C-alpha positions, 0 to 999 in steps of 0.5 A, a space after each residue: 500500500 502507498 501513503 499519500 501526503 496530499 490527496 487531490 481535492 476532488 479525489 478526497 471529496 469523492 472518497 470521503 463523502 461517499 464512504 460509510 464512515 463519512 463525516 462532515 468533520 472530515 470533509 474537505 470544506 471543514 478543513 478550509 473552514 478551520 484554516 480561516 476561522 481557527 488558524 489550523 493547518 489542514 492536511 489531507 492524507 490518504 492511502 492507496 491499495 496495490 491497484 491505486 484505489 483509495 482505502 483511507 483518507 484523513 483530515 488532520 488539523 495541525 496547530 503550530 507551537 512556538 517551538 517548531 513542532 505541531 500537534 494534530 487533531 483528526 475530528 471523527 477520523 479516520 475514514 476507512 474500513 474499521 473491520 479491516 485490521 490490515 488497513 488500520 495497521 498499515 495506515 497507522 505505520 504510515 502515520 507514525 512515519 509522517 509524524 516523525 518527518 513533520 515534527 508532529 508531537 501527536 495526533 488525536 482522533 475520535 472515530 464515528 464508531 459505537 463503543 457499546 449498546 446502551 440503554 436509555 440511562 446510558 448504561 451498557 446493555 448486557 449481551 448487546 453489540 460492542 466494539 471492545 475488540 477494536 478498542 483493544 486492537 487500537 491500544 495494541 498498535 500504540 494508541 493511547 485512549 484518553 478516557 470514557 468521559 460522559 459529558 462534553 469534556 472532549 473535542 466532540 460529544 461522546 454520545 448522540 441520538 441518531 435517527 435511522 432514515 432507511 425506514 418508511 416515514 410512517 415508521 420514523 414518525 411513529 418513534 417521535 415522542 407524542 409531545 414532540 408531534 403535538 407541538 409540531 402540529 400546533 406550530 401550523 396554526 401560526 402559519 410559520 414560514 420556512 426557508 433555506 436562505 443563508 441568514 447569518 445575521 439572523 442566526 447569530 442574533 438568535 444564537 445570542 438569545 440562546 447563549 444568554 439563557 443557556 450559559 454558553 459563549 458563542 463564537 463570533 459572527 465572523 466565525 459563522 460567516 466563514 462557516 457558511 461560506 466554506 461549508 456551502 461550497 459542496 452542498 455540505 450545509 443548509 439553513 432551516 429558518 422559521 419566520 412569522 408575519 405578525 400582521 397576518 397572525 393578528 388578522 387571523 386571531 381577530 377573526 377567530 375571536 369574533 367567530 368564537 364570540 358569535 358561537 358563544 352567543 348562540 350556544 352556552 353548552 361549551 361556554 367554558 371551553 370557548 372562553 378558554 380559547 378566547 383567553 389563549 387568543 387574547 394572550 397571543 394577540 398581546 404577544 404579536 401586537 408588540 412586534 412592529 416588523 412585517 416579517 421576523 425570523 424567530 428560529 434558525 437551524 443549521 444542518 451539515 451533510 455528506 453525500 449520505 449522512 446528515 447532522 443538526 449542528 447549530 440552532 438559534 431561537 428566541 422566546 417567540 420560537 418557543 411560543 410558536 413551537 418553531 424550534 420543534 418545527 425546524 427539526 421536523 422540517 430538517 429531518 423530513 428534508 433529509 429523509 426525502 433527499 435519501 440520507 441514511 441517518 440524521 444525527 442530533 450531534 451530541 447529548 450527555 452520557 449522563 441523562 440526569 447530570 446537573 451540569 449546566 442545561 445538559 439534562 434539559 438538552 438530553 430530554 429534548 433530543 430524546 423526544 426524537 426517538 431512535 438510537 442513543 449512541 455511545 462512541 468509542 472516544 478519543 485516541 492519541 497517537 504519540 510521536 514525541 512522548 516527552 513533548 506530549 507530556 510537556 505540551 499542556 504546560 508549555 502552551 499554558 505558559 506561552 498563552 500567559 506570555 502572549 496576554 502580557 
């Protein structure tokens, strides 16, 4: 087999995006995005078999140190057949040589590989499927596993919910939680407008609303602009924006209130029910009357794709989105769109491994994503392939000192 230090762009895209282990974090475009937004150096390496066919690729994001060395991260890499131990072994051997030749201290990777089947509480299912053999094989090749964290301590979430789209839509919908479907159905009463335009400014405004409530710091507006520019180049991204038209809603509400008042005059049998409906409508009227814009975006969900897989990645929403059930509607639209376009799965990209955690709002996040049903997945975790053991141990201290000096 032959190692390739720089796989040509079209060849890389063709192999990575169509592979069963394809991931947007291993896409060519993600490397370009990280270069512009994070200052990382993308390296697109690969390996050919004896017939010149690619059997492995990997996007490695290098970060330079002030000492002439660098360290790397291959997010959700490598892209190869993990059932083929020979390919893994040879590729690892080549990577070790590549690291030595390029003064790379270590490369971290966290493959899209399930570790073991788990129940709804994140506990191992006895007798379920697992990849313990692969885990031990990686250790035998010299990889260092960094631990089975259950929250968000790593570079990527180690748990997720993933919806299998290779079933009928009726089967997929049947697995959605009843309360989720109820909120989706209620969203239609607000005449929500759905579009797929790239609305970075609206998204960022809504994301800031989320961050203030959920206690997290978003990236800069420029970060998301670069993301949208780079990830749209090979159709790797799509926005699902939800907007309302307050004037139209107010007109409809007034008509509905008038109709209910007339019904109340004719019949007293459902008086309590009718009055409750009028009260709810008056509340909606009060909410929408405060908006002076003809149309306003209240929710924006960004999804990412390879040729066969889909992920929800970022979402921004405000109080109006919650009031009109726009958040659940945006996910429903995105999942249905992925199904209609033939994707194999829709991944909700991250949830805690401890559903009852008290850390920030992670338990609330988990409860929301759990409503989509289907599989709760535990990934195998992060592995480090170390080239320079001394610098590997010293690097955290060196970087800490360097960052302190830069701040002075």
